[in-house]
Backbone bond lengths (Angstrom), bond angles and torsions (degrees), N, CA, C in turn:
res aa  C-N    CA-C-N  psi(-1)  N-CA   C-N-CA  omega(-1)  CA-C   N-CA-C  phi
1 M - - - 1.443 - - 1.526 107.95 -
2 A 1.317 117.84 122.47 1.462 122.03 178.98 1.532 109.28 -113.03
3 I 1.338 115.74 133.13 1.462 120.98 179.82 1.521 108.86 -134.24
4 T 1.318 115.63 169.64 1.462 120.65 176.16 1.528 109.27 -87.22
5 A 1.315 115.49 163.04 1.467 120.27 178.29 1.532 110.50 -63.86
6 S 1.333 117.58 -34.05 1.471 120.39 178.66 1.526 111.52 -63.75
7 R 1.323 116.17 -41.17 1.467 119.45 178.85 1.530 110.20 -68.08
8 L 1.318 117.14 -36.49 1.462 120.16 175.75 1.525 110.36 -60.57
9 R 1.322 116.41 -44.84 1.465 121.04 -179.12 1.527 111.05 -61.92
10 E 1.337 117.77 -38.33 1.460 121.27 -179.24 1.526 112.46 -66.75
11 N 1.340 116.08 -35.58 1.469 120.59 -170.72 1.522 112.27 -128.38
12 V 1.313 118.20 35.37 1.460 120.93 -169.80 1.522 112.93 -57.35
13 Y 1.312 119.24 -46.31 1.461 120.64 -176.09 1.528 111.88 -70.34
14 R 1.316 117.05 -40.76 1.468 120.52 178.38 1.524 110.37 -63.80
15 L 1.333 117.00 -43.60 1.459 121.03 -179.53 1.528 112.11 -67.36
16 L 1.325 116.98 -39.42 1.466 119.93 177.19 1.528 110.68 -64.74
17 D 1.330 117.41 -41.33 1.460 120.42 176.86 1.524 111.27 -62.35
18 Q 1.329 116.23 -37.56 1.464 120.86 179.00 1.536 110.50 -64.00
19 V 1.328 117.23 -42.04 1.461 121.01 178.19 1.527 110.25 -62.45
20 I 1.324 116.69 -41.34 1.464 120.91 179.59 1.528 110.97 -65.20
21 E 1.330 117.39 -43.84 1.460 121.35 -176.72 1.521 112.65 -68.95
22 T 1.330 117.51 -42.77 1.461 120.53 -174.25 1.518 113.27 -92.28
23 G 1.331 117.40 -25.86 1.457 119.88 -175.08 1.523 112.47 78.66
24 E 1.337 116.70 1.87 1.458 122.04 -179.99 1.529 109.14 -85.63
25 A 1.347 116.12 133.89 1.463 121.06 -178.48 1.529 110.69 -67.31
26 L 1.314 115.62 148.99 1.462 123.04 176.02 1.524 107.66 -110.29
27 E 1.328 117.25 125.43 1.458 121.86 179.92 1.521 109.84 -104.47
28 I 1.327 115.27 134.52 1.455 121.63 179.54 1.515 107.92 -118.33
29 E 1.329 116.34 130.04 1.463 121.50 177.07 1.517 109.06 -95.34
30 R 1.331 115.97 126.58 1.471 120.69 -178.00 1.516 108.59 -147.16
31 N 1.332 117.59 117.18 1.470 124.07 177.46 1.529 112.44 51.28
32 G 1.320 115.84 44.75 1.457 120.38 177.12 1.518 114.62 78.53
33 H 1.303 118.06 6.23 1.463 122.14 179.04 1.523 108.99 -116.36
34 R 1.322 115.10 155.46 1.467 120.64 176.15 1.514 108.92 -113.26
35 L 1.312 115.01 129.24 1.464 122.59 176.46 1.518 107.05 -112.31
36 R 1.331 116.67 150.37 1.463 120.74 -179.93 1.520 110.76 -124.46
37 I 1.317 114.46 135.15 1.459 120.98 170.93 1.525 105.75 -108.50
38 V 1.325 115.94 120.48 1.459 120.89 -178.59 1.523 109.46 -129.84
39 V 1.313 115.52 156.65 1.453 121.28 175.29 1.527 107.14 -83.76
40 D 1.316 115.91 130.84 1.461 120.18 -179.18 1.517 111.15 -68.43
41 D 1.309 117.45 -35.61 1.461 121.61 178.95 1.525 109.47 -117.51
42 A 1.328 116.25 63.55 1.458 122.01 -177.74 1.520 110.48 -60.37
43 P 1.331 116.68 145.23 1.460 118.90 177.37 1.521 109.96 -63.32
44 S 1.313 116.70 149.72 1.458 120.11 -178.21 1.525 109.92 -67.18
45 K 1.313 116.28 151.33 1.461 120.46 178.66 1.527 110.46 -64.34
46 L 1.310 117.11 -35.51 1.459 119.70 178.86 1.519 111.39 -65.83
47 G 1.325 117.16 -32.29 1.449 121.11 178.98 1.518 113.12 -69.97
48 R 1.335 117.39 -20.63 1.461 121.24 -179.44 1.528 112.83 -96.48
49 L 1.342 117.62 3.68 1.460 119.94 -179.65 1.526 111.15 -65.01
50 V 1.310 115.60 144.62 1.453 121.95 177.99 1.525 107.77 -93.71
51 E 1.332 116.59 133.97 1.457 119.86 179.82 1.522 109.94 -68.87
52 R 1.312 116.35 133.59 1.472 122.77 -179.09 1.524 109.48 -116.43
53 D 1.342 115.28 164.54 1.455 119.85 174.08 1.515 108.77 -67.47
54 T 1.309 116.79 142.28 1.456 121.49 -179.81 1.513 109.80 -127.82
55 V 1.304 114.70 162.88 1.455 120.88 176.46 1.518 107.52 -82.96
56 V 1.322 115.34 125.49 1.452 120.53 177.78 1.522 107.15 -107.85
57 G 1.285 116.50 123.77 1.464 120.73 -179.95 1.511 110.70 129.47
58 D 1.312 115.28 -164.95 1.452 121.82 -177.77 1.529 109.61 -85.17
59 P 1.343 119.50 120.62 1.465 120.70 -179.93 1.522 113.15 -62.85
60 E 1.308 117.62 -23.91 1.468 120.56 178.77 1.523 111.46 -63.45
61 E 1.343 117.50 -28.18 1.456 120.37 179.00 1.528 111.22 -65.16
62 L 1.327 118.21 -30.34 1.466 121.68 178.43 1.525 111.46 -68.65
63 V 1.315 116.74 -32.96 1.467 121.18 -177.83 1.513 110.73 -66.67
64 H 1.311 117.06 -33.70 1.456 120.79 -173.10 1.524 113.47 -100.62
65 L 1.321 119.17 16.30 1.460 121.24 176.31 1.519 109.82 -72.06
66 D 1.318 116.89 145.30 1.458 121.79 178.99 1.532 108.85 -98.73
67 W 1.331 116.93 107.59 1.460 123.03 -179.14 1.536 111.38 -103.12
68 S 1.308 118.66 5.39 1.463 121.42 -172.17 1.523 113.17 -61.73
69 D 1.315 119.52 -30.41 1.461 120.84 -179.92 1.535 112.64 -75.24
70 Q 1.349 118.46 -16.49 1.461 121.81 -179.42 1.525 112.40 -102.18
71 W 1.317 117.73 -9.05 1.461 121.20 -176.54 1.507 110.62 -87.05
72 E 1.351 116.07 133.24 1.469 121.16 176.57 1.525 108.09 -127.39
73 P 1.317 117.40 129.58 1.483 120.58 179.81 1.514 112.71 -69.34
């Protein structure tokens, strides 16, 4: 996310909190240069994973399912 220095000044505390919560760097454009605000101890990427539905049971049972009645060429 890249913002201007003016926008940083308007929302400095909210933006800093956002960087801390997400671990995503904040880029500021100033006089043709890019500055980055990053969290020194960013949360691990594995810690931010979203839980998904999983297959419960024996995976071999999925291999031997008969889908022929639902398949259409």
